[in-house]
C-alpha positions, 0 to 999 in steps of 0.5 A: 186723549181720550180716543188713546185711553180708548184705543188701549182698551181696545188693544188691551181685549185683543191681547187678552184674546192673542195670550189666550189663544198661545195659551189655549194652542200650547195647551192642545198641542201638548196633548197632540191636538192639532191647532191654528198656529198664531202668526209669526214673523218669518226668517230672513237673515243671522243680522234682524232674525224676523220680519213681516212675512210681506212687505208691503208699502213703504212704511209710514209710521215707525216705531223703534224699540232700539236706539241703535236702529233710532240711529240708522233711522235718523242715516235713513232720513226716516226722522219724519216718519217715526212715531214712537221711540226707546225709554231714555231717548234723552239720554243719546247725544246724537238725537238732540244733534240730529234728531232734536224732536226724536225727545217728543216722541212716545216712550215704548220703554224699553227690552225689560219693560216693553209697553206692547199697549203703548206701542199697539196704540201708535197704530205703527205699520212697522216696529223695530225692535230688538232681538230680546223682544222677539216674543213680544214681535209675534204678539204685535204681529199677531195683530196684523202689525209688520215687524223687523227684529233686528241683532247686528252682532258684527259688521256684516250684521249692522249692514244687514239691518240697515239694508232690512229698514231700507228695504220696508221704508223705501230708502235704499237708495240713502241706505247705497249710499250710506254703504257705499261710505263705508265700504269707501273707509273699509278699504282704506282701513285694509290698505293703512294695515297693509301699510303698517305689516310692510313697515313692522321689524320681524319681530313684533306682531299684531297689537293686541287690543282689550276693549273694557265694559262700562261697569268695570275694566274686569268686563272684557269684550268676547270673540262673538261680540261686535266690538271684537270686529272693530278691532280685527277692521282696525287692525288689532287682535281681540286680547280677551279671544279665548272667552267663550262667552256670547256677552260682556264677561267678567275676569280677575284682574289676574287674567287682565295681566295675563292678557297684558294688552298692547292697548286697552280702550274705556268705551263710552259711558263707563263709570270709569276713565282712563286716568282710574286705569292707569292709576291702578297700581294692580296694572302697572305691569302691563303694556297698555299702561306701561306705554300710555295705550290706553285709550278712552272713545269719546261719548259726546256723538254714539257710542261707537264701539255699538253696532249703530250706522256711525260705527265704524268711526269706531274702526277709524278712531281706533285704527288712529289710535293704533296707527297714528303714522299712517291715519293721523288724528286730525286726518280721522277728525274731519272724515268723522266730521264728513259722516255726519255732514251726509247722514246726519245732517248736524255739524260736529265739533271736533274739538271732542273727538278725543282718546 
């Protein structure tokens, strides 16, 4: 403990020097003087945003400040190399299921309150952070700590994030297995969609799907979000496709009624249930409510509507809901169990897979 306190003091001193240098650089730059820049992570891709300029040896001491990349580390078999993790790890069911050792790891805080000193004190050789923490990543880079910043807001960006983590940890083989599984299931989903299209009547169109946020049924997933790519891969169209916001957008009841979605999805960790939606008297005229097509994504494993490695299961789950005659729900359950067995080393209770 004394050693850790001493290390934190040294780190605080280093951070003070780096931040002072950054202030001086900014002031000098505004006066027209030329100064040396604090080392920054290099731009690499849409999904990662930043990466260390030199990969070096595969990382052995990893800190993940983002639940999405922490889950990816499990899928890549990196549990034993983790030395720090994001806050609220105990709230993630998949950690208890597949990586209980995560629950005892030191917390490095959240995107809003990241513990920069605590992170550096863990002596990591790789720190993985969300895009919101780009500034903190730059400071860590200035301390010669390798960082990776990610922003996986699409299925393709998620795949690139997995590849980047694998490249920095020497787990490319496991990554290719995981991405190969994705490719097989994406091909299957495409075949299901083709079969559904051939069986439709001329007047039938692509089902419109409305994915609502956790806080309210009136919080809509926009086209710029990962959830929209989930809908498309499952064979639907985002009912809120007109929205321009980059994140969740607040709408009115009138707007939701005008969208008149064929399907409404309540995501994991929502503050309301599908029963609440079905009983809402203001929505009785909406197709999804009239036809009993309001579904609640299971929450016993991970948030399948988010860009975690198991996010592909969210696409498959929705595809089964939209096209059960071609993709029976029991078949999906078996494939979900196969996924967790193969990539997380865990057996799941199929009865917890509901909709």
